[in-house]
TORRO-759545 format. One record per residue: residue in one letter; x, y, z of N, C-alpha, C in turn. Coordinates in steps of 0.1 Angstrom, whole numbers, plus 5000, padded with zeros to 4 digits. Example, Ala and Ser with C-alpha at 12.3 -4.5 7.8 and 13.67 -1.06 7.14 Angstrom:
A513249435078512349555078513249675078/S512849785071513749895071512950005079/
end
This chain:
M237931342637237131222632235731242636/T234931232626233531252628232831142635/Q231631162640230931062647230630942638/R230430972625230130862616231430772614/D232630842613233830772612234130682624/R233830742636234030662648233130542648/E231930552644230930442644231430332634/L231930372622232430282612233630202617/E234530272624235730202630235330102640/R234330142648233830052659233229922652/D232429942641231829832635232929742628/L233929792623235029712617235729632627/V235929682639236629612650235729502654/E234429522655233529422659233529302649/V233529342636233529242626234729162626/A235929222628237229152629237229052641/D236729112652236629022664235728902661/L234628922654233728822651234328712642/V235028762631235628672622236728592629/E237528652638238528582645237928482654/H236928512661236228422670235628302662/R235028332650234428222642235528132637/A236728192633237828102628238328012638/D238428062651238827982662237827862664/D236527902662235527802664235627692653/V235827732641235927642630237127552632/A238327602636239527522638239227432650/H238527482660238227392672237427272667/V236327302659235427202655236227102646/G237127152637237927062629238826972637/D239427022647240326942656239426832663/A238226872667237426772674237026662664/F236626692652236326592642237526502639/F238726562638239926492635240126382646/E240026422659240226342670239126232672/M237926262668236826172671236526072659/S237126102648236826012636237225872638/L236325782633236625642634237525592623/D237625682612238625652602240025692606/L241025642600242425672603242825792595/L242925912602243326032595244726072598/C245426132589246826162591247226282582/V248326342586249026442578250426392577/A250926382565252326332563253026422554/G254326422555255226502547255826422535/F256326492525256926422514258326372518/D258726392531259926332536259726192540/G258426142539258126002542257825982557/Y257526082565257126062579255826122582/F255026062591253826122596254126242604/K253226342603253326472611252226472621/R251126422618250026422628249126302625/L248626242636247726122635246626132645/N245426072641244326072651244325942659/P243625932670243625812678243225682671/A242525692660242125572653243325482649/W244425552647245625472643246125382655/T246025432667246425352678245425242681/R244125272679243125172681243225062671/T243625092659243624992648244924912648/L246124982649247324912647248124882660/G247724952671248324922684249625012687/W250125082677251325172679250825302686/T251725362694251425492699251725592688/P251125712689251525822679253025842678/E253625842689255125872689255825762682/E255425642683256125532676255925542661/L254725582657254425592643255125712637/I255125822644255725942638257325932637/S257925842645259325842646260025752635/R259225682627259825592617259225622603/P259925592593259425612579258125532577/T257225602571255925532569256025402560/I257025402551257125292542257525162550/E258125182561258525062569257324992575/L256225062576255025002582254224922571/V254524952558253824892547254324752545/H253424652542253824522538254824522526/P255924442527256924452516256324432502/D255224352501254624322487253924442482/D253524542491252724652487253524782486/R254824782489255624902489255724972476/A255924892465256024952452254825032448/G253624982451252425052448252325182456/V252725172469252625292477253625402472/L254825362469255825462464255325522450/A254725442442254125492429253025592432/A252125562442251025652445251625782451/R252625772459253325892465253825982454/G254425922443254926002432253726072425/R252626012423251426072417250926192425/L250926172438250526282447251526402446/A252726372445253726482444253626562431/E252926502421252626572408251326642409/G250626632420249426712422248126632419/A248226502416247026422413246526362426/P245226372429244626322441244626162440/L244726102452244725962453243325912456/R242725862445241225822446241125702455/T241925602453241825472461243025392460/L243425342472244625252472244425162485/A244625032483244524942494245824872496/N246324872509247524812512247524762526/R248524682530248624632544249524702552/Y249124742565249924812574250224722586/L251524732591252024652602251424692615/C250824592623250424612636251524592646/K251324642658252424622668252624472672/D251524392670251624252674252224172663/G252624232651253324162640252324122629/T251024142631250124102621249924232611/Y249124212601248824322592247424352591/R247024472588245624512586245524582572/W244424552565244224612552243624752554/L244224852548243724992548243425032534/E242225102532241825162520242025312521/W242725372512243125512513242425602503/R242225732508242025852500242925952504/S243626022495244626122499244726232489/V245126352494245326472485246526542491/A247326602482248526672486248326822486/H248926892495249027042495250527072492/L250727092479252127102474252827222480/D252127332482252827452488253327432502/R252627352509253127322523253927192523/G254027112513254726992513254126882521/L252726882522252026792531251026712523/V250726592528249726502523248726482533/Y247426502530246326472539245626342535/G245626252544245126122541244026072550/A243125992545242025922553242025782549/A242125692558242125542556241025472563/R240525372557239525292564240025142565/D239825082577240224952579239224852572/V239724782561238824702553239324552555/T240024522566240524382567239424282567/E238324302574237324202575236624182561/E236524292553235924282540236824202531/V238124232531239124152523239124002527/Q239123982540239123842544237823772540/A236623842541235423782537235323752522/K235923842514236023812500236823692497/E238023682504238923572502238223442506/Q237423442517236623322521235523292511/R234923392505233923372495234523302483/D235623362478236323302467236723162469/L237223132481237622992485236422902484/L235322942490234122862490233622832476/Q233722942468233222922454234122822447/R235422832449236322732442236022592447/Q235722582460235422452466234122392460/L233122482458231822442453232022392438/M232822472431233122442417233822302416/F234722282425235522162424234622042428/A233722062438232821952443231821922431/D231322022424230521992413231221922402/R232521962400233321892389233521742393/M233821722406234121582410232821502409/A231721562412230421492411230221442397/S230521532387230421502373231321382369/V232621392374233521282371233021152377/G232521152389231921032395230820972386/T229921062382228821022374229320962360/L230421022355230820982342232020892342/A232320822354233520732354233420622344/A232220572342232020462332232420512318/G232120642315232420692302233920702300/A234620752311236120762310236720622309/A236220522316236720392316236520332302/H235420362296235120312282236120372272/E236420502273237320572264238720512266/I239120472278240420422280240520272277/N239420192280239520052278239520012263/N238920092254238920062240240320052234/P241120162235242420142230243320052238/L243020042251243819952260243619812255/A242419772250242219632246243119592235/Y243219682224244119642213245519662216/V245919752225247319772229247719642236/T247019592245247319472252247419352243/A246319342235246319222226247519222216/N247819342210249019342201250319312208/L250519362220251719332227251819182231/D250719132235250718982238251018902226/L250518932215250818862203252318872199/V252818992200254219012197255118922206/I254818932219255618852229255518702226/E254318652223254118512220254918462207/E254818552197255518512184257018522186/L257518612193258918622196259418502203/A258618462213259018342221258918212212/A258018212203257918092194259018082184/L259818182182260918182172261918072176/G262118062189263117962194264517992189/G264918122187266218152183266418162168/T265418132160265418142145265118292141/A265618332130265418462125264018482120/P263318592123262018612118262018642103/T260918612097260718642082260418792080/A260518832068260218972065258719002067/A257818902065256418912067256118932082/Q256818852090256618862105257018992110/L258219042105258719172109257719282105/A257219272094256219372089254919372098/E254519252101253319242109253519292123/W254719262129255019312143255119462143/T255719512132255819662131254519722131/A253619672123252219722122251519722136/M251719602143251019592156251619692166/A253019712165253619802174253119952172/V253019982159252520112155251020132160/E250220032159248820042164248820052179/A249719982186249819992201250220132204/R251220192196251620332199250520432198/E249720412187248620502185247520482197/G247420362201246420342213246920412225/T248220402228248720462240248620622239/E248720672227248520812225247120852228/R246120772224244720802228244520802243/I245120702249245020692264245720812270/R246820852265247620972271246721092270/K246021112259245221232258244021232268/I243421112270242321102279242821132293/V243921072297244421092311244921232313/R245521292303245921432304244721522306/G243621492298242421572300241821552313/L241821432318241221412332242021482342/T243421472341244321542350244021692350/S243821752339243521892338242121922344/F241221832341239821852346239721842361/S240621762367240421742382241421832390/R242021932383242922022390242222092402/T242922102413242422172425243022312427/D244022342419244722472421243822592416/P244122712420243322822415243322842400/E242422932395242222952381243622982374/R243822912363245022942355244622972341/L244723102337244323142323245423122314/R245123062302246123052291245323042278/V246023072267245423072254245122922250/L243822902246243322772243242722752230/D242922642224242122592213240922512219/L239722562218238622502225238222372220/T238522332208238022212202238422082210/P239722072215240021952223239321952236/T239022062242238322072255236822022253/V236222072242234822022239234821872235/E235821832228235921692224236121602236/L236921642246237021562258235721552266/A235021662267233721662274232721572267/C232821562254231921472246232321332250/K233521302250234021162253233621122267/L233721212277233421182291231921162292/A231121242285229621232286229021122278/F229821062269229220972259228420862265/N229020802276228320692283226920732288/E226820852292225520902297224620932286/I225120962274224321002262223920882254/R224720772253224620672243223220592244/Q222620582256221420512258220220602256/R220420732252219320822252219220892238/A220420922232220321002219221620972211/R221521012199222721012190223521142193/L224821132194225721252197226221292183/V225921412179226421472166227321582169/K228521572164229521682166229721762153/D229221882153229221972141230222082144/F231522052143232622142147233022232135/G232822362136233422452127234622522133/E235222612125236422682130235922782140/I236722792151236522882162237822952166/P237823072171239023142175239523082188/R240823112191241423072204240923172214/V240823122226240323212238241323202249/E241223292258242023292270241223242282/A241423132287240623072297241322962305/D240622902315241122792322240522662316/D241322572311240722462303239922372312/S240322352325239522262334238122322337/Q238122452338236822522341235922512329/L236422542317235522532305235122392303/G236022292306235622152304234422122313/Q234522182325233322162335232022222329/V232122342322231022402316230422302306/F231222262296230722182285230222042290/L230821982300230421862306229021872312/N228921982320227622002327226522022316/L226722092306225722112296225321982289/L226321902286226021772279225321682288/V225621672301224921582310223521632312/N223321762313221921822314221121782302/A221721792290221021762278220621612278/A221621522282221321382283220121352293/Q220221412304219221382315217821432311/A217721522301216421572297215721482287/I216421372283215921272273215821142280/P214621072279214420942285215320832278/E215620732285216420622279215620542269/G216320482260215620382251215120432238/E215220562235214820612222215920682214/T217020612213218220672207218020712193/E217220632185217020662171216220792168/V215420842178214620962175215121082182/N216121072190216621182198218121212194/E218421342196219721382192220321492201/I221621482204222321592211223321642201/R223321762197224221812187225021922194/V226321912192227322012197227822082185/V227622222185228022302173229022402178/T230122422170231122522173231222612161/T231122752163231122842152231822972157/T231923062148232423202151231323302148/D231023392157229923482154230523612147/A229623702144229923822136231023912143/Q231023902156232023982164233423902165/G233523792159234723712160234923632172/R233823612180233823532192233623392190/A234123302199233923162199232523132204/V231723052196230423012200230322862201/I229822812212229622672214228122652218/E227422572210226022542213225822392216/V225022362226224522232229223022222227/R222622152216221222142213220722002216/D219621992222219021862225217521852221/T217021732219215621712216214821662227/G215221702239214621662252213321732255/S212921722267211621782272211621932272/G212721992272212722142272212522202286/I212622332286212522412299211222482298/P210322472308209022552307209322702307/D208522782300208722922299208722992312/H207922952322207823022334209023002344/V209922912340211122892349212422922341/I212322952328213522972320214423082325/G213823182332214623292337215323262350/R215023142356215623112369216723002368/V217022952356217822832355219222852359/F219722982359221123012364221223052378/D220023042385220023072400220722952407/P221522982418222122872426221022782432/F221222652431220322552438218922542431/F218722612420217422592413217622472404/T216622382404216722262395215322212392/T215122162380213822102377213921942377/K215121892382215321752382214721692395/P214421562395213921502407214921512419/V214421492431215321492443216321382441/G217521412444218621312443219321312430/V218821392420219421402407220021542405/G221221562407221821692406221721782419/T222421892419222521972431221822112428/G221622142416221022272412222122382411/L223422332412224522432411225222432397/G224922332389225722312377225622442368/L224322482364224222592355224622722362/S224422742375224922862381226422872381/I227122762383228622752382229022782367/C228322722358228622752343228522902341/H227422962346227223102343228423192349/N228823152361229923232368231223222360/I231523092355232723072348232723152335/V231723142328231623212315231623362316/T230823412325230823562326232123622331/R232823542340234123592344235123612333/L234923542322235723552310235323662301/G234223732305233723832296232723782286/G232323652288231423592278230023592283/E229223512276227823502280227223362277/I226323322285225623192283224123212284/T223423162274222023182273221323052270/L220123042274219322922272217922952267/H217522882257216122902251215622782245/R214322772242213722662237214122642222/G214222512218214622482204213322502196/D213622482183212522492173211622362175/G210422372180209622262182209722192195/R210922152198211122082211212622092215/G212822062228214222062233214722192237/T216022202240216622322245217922352238/I218222472236219522522231220222602241/V221422562245222322642254223422692246/R223622822246224622892238225722962247/V226922922245228022982252228923062242/V229123192246229923282237231123332245/I232323322240233523352247234423442238/P234823562243235623652235236923582230/A237323612218238623562212239723642217/V240923582217242123662221242823702208/A243623812209244323852197245323752193/A245623742180246523642175247923662181/R248523562185249923562190250823472183/S252023522180252923432173253623342183/E253523212181254023112190254923022182/P256122972188256922882181256322752179/A256522702167255922572163256522462171/P255722372177256322262185257222172176/V258222112183259122022176258421882175/A258321832163257621702161258521592167/A257821492172258521382179259321302169/T259021312156259721242146260921312140/T261221432146262321512140263621432140/V264321442129265621362127266621442135/L267321372144268221442153269621442147/A270321552149271721552145272521452153/P273621402147274421312155274921372168/T274921292178275421332191276921372191/K277221492195278621532195279421462206/R278721442217279421382229278521302237/R278921192241278021112250277821192263/R276521202267276221262280276221162291/A276621212303276521132315275121172321/V274221072321272821092325272521012338/L271921082348271421022360269921022359/I269320902361267920882361267420842375/V266520922380266020892394264520872393/D264020752396262620722396262320602404/D261420612414261120502423260420392415/E259820412403259320312395260420262386/R261020152389262220112382262020092367/A260820042363260520022349260520152341/V260220262347260320392341261720432338/G262620412349264020442347264620352336/V264320222336264820132326264420172312/A263120212310262720262297263420382293/L263620472302264420592298265820562295/G266420462302267820422299267920362285/R266920282281266920222268266820332257/A265920432260265820542250267120622248/L267920622259269120702259270420612258/R270320492252271320402252272620452246/E272520562238273820612232274620702242/H274020712254274720792264275120702276/D275920762285276320682297275220712308/V274420612310273220622318273420552331/T273020612342272920552356271520562361/V270920452365269520452369269520412384/V268820502392268620472407267120492410/T266720432421265320432424264920512436/S265920592441265620682452266420812451/A265920922456266621042456267821042465/K267720962476268920942485270120882478/E269820782469270920722462271520822452/A270720902446271221002436272021112444/L271621152456272421252463273721192467/D273721072471275021002475276021002463/L275520972451276420972439276921112436/I276121212438276521352435277521402445/V277221362458278121402469279521342467/S279521222461280821152459281621202447/K281021322441281721382430281521312417/R280521222416280221162403279621272394/P280321292382279821402374278621352365/F277621442364276521412355276221542347/D275921522334275521632325274121672327/V273221572330271821602332271221502341/I270321542350269621452359268121452356/L267621342353266221322351265621262363/S264821342370264321302384262821302384/D262221202390260821202392260521302403/L259321372402259021482411258521422424/M257621332424256921272436257521132438/M258221122449258720992453258620972468/P258520852473258420832488259720872495/G259620912507260820952514261321082509/M262521092503263021212497262521222483/S261821332481261121352468262121422458/G261721432446262521512436262621652440/M261621712446261621842451262621862462/D262721762472263721772483265121762477/L265321672467266621662461267021792455/Y266121852447266521982441266922082452/D266122102462266422202473267722172479/E268022042481269322002487270522042478/L270322012465271422052455271522202453/A270422272453270422412451271222482462/G271222422475271922482485273422442485/R273722322480275122272481275822282467/Y275122242457275722242443274722302433/P274622442433273622502425273722482410/Q275022462405275122432391274622292387/V274622202397274122072394272522072395/A272022152404270522172405270022222392/E270722312385270222372373270122272362/R270822152363270822052353269721942355/M268821972365267821872368266621892359/V266021782354264821782346263821702354/F262621752356261621682365260721602357/I260621472360259621382354258421382362/T257321412356256021432363254821372356/G254021302363252721262358251621362362/G252021472367251021572372251321602386/A251421732390251621772404250221792410/F249821702418248521702424248421772438/T249621782444249621842458249821982457/P249422062467249722212467251222232467/D252022152474253422172474254022142461/G253522042454254022012440253722122430/I252522172431252122282422252922412425/A253122442438253922562441255322542437/F255922422439257322402435257522422420/L256622362412256822382397256622522393/E255822602400255722742397256922822400/R257622782411258822862415260122822409/V260222702404261422642398261422652383/P262422712377262422722362262822602354/N263322502361263822382354262822322344/Q263422252334262522182324261822062331/R260822022324260121902329259721812318/L259621682321259321582312258021512316/E256921532309255621472314255421332309/K254921252319254621112316253221112309/P253021022300253920942293254721012283/F256020972281256921042272257220952260/D257821012249258220932238259720942237/A260420842231261820832231262420952224/A261821002213262421112205262521242214/T261421262221261421382230262521372241/V262621262246263721242257265021272251/R265321212239266621232233266921382230/T265921442224266021582221266321672234/L265621642244265821712257267221692262/V267721572262269121542268270121612259/Q270021622246271021682238271021832240/Q270021892246270022032248271122072259/F271521972267272422002278273921992273/G274622102274276022092269276922032279/E278222052277279222002286279222072299/R279622002309279722072323280822172322/T280522282330281622392330282222392344/
end
């Protein structure tokens, strides 16, 4: 071996030693970073167990590494999040990196922490390398912000309702006046008969008065139902809507505020259906109408106008405009009108939240709301909301549908603490065998005594034992009977009532009801099995 060969061999050994030394250094540095990281780092196998964990796991969850490694990882995941974790594990097994996943992990004290993940799989080794960050405080802060936002929206909505109470009363009192008058006249004339048969002319007149009274109660029903929807406190509920009734209700509620200031003109064209929460959109239109009214001084109705226009734009979206002939918005503040707490109104008039809330509601739906000066004077506020794709929906059954003859008399139990409601239902169902009670306890006693019923019409909210309590009791003892319950409700206003109606599939009968609907509903129930 020449001197040169010996020198080359010596150099190669030195290089190999250097590479080996540097590799040890890199591995040592990697281990140090793994141990020191504030994030939760882990190595897991596709067998569903952790292989290695850094100390951040113990600091965050309280478990020792041995406790975590000894049990399947899926057992630590919140039950509601396990399906998502298993699906992500399947994607990793196919070689796809896990960009982001948030789920809850069980702490040793029984609570859960939210972890946000990034992971990648080494398929040759059958290992997954993961890094998680504790985002519990961020998630809780967002939930708190969402709650506060809902509370602000509801407070603003209730302030509007308080301001417009007179308008709502006016809309109800008008039909109520002729409903009451017609019923009083019918009662007086029936009493005056003194046992004699009425004439054909009298019967015709009474029928006409009864029909007018029925139409009046339908007007009242629509107003009350709209107010019920408008004052809902539950979280956002999106459904497919025809916007015209929502705009119409807002016009009725705002009319008392408008009538002393301007003429209200409704220029309604065809608009597509949208997917939205009707109470929130009602709040938007009501705020815009009240703002328009308050921009016009009282006493000049003949020269001022508030015009509500509904159209469809070139993109097929629903467009609602509120145009007024008021004082308008100065150019230098028009860019700030949607800022929270910004207002041009005097102190004590408004909160400055109305337009900001309107902006949030509309933009969350993928829509837009803009404000600009009208031609010459006043303001135009334009709301645009995306349309939903056409959906085939079954046509509603008309209340006047002619019913097929009843094949068998049903045994019907009616439970309502308002006896007049139970009696009215009984009259509507006089062709059946009807039992009316005024408490859920009485109803339960009848059922426990083996009294058979084909259908039970029960009020949802009652003092003492409610309709919800009755259902839960029957579901545990007589599940087939519980399935035959129909809930009578004038609106579930409590969180418990809302949650109950969401979890129970039974049919419901909303107050006020009509006789034809009640009869149709009862006939849907077949014989007991």
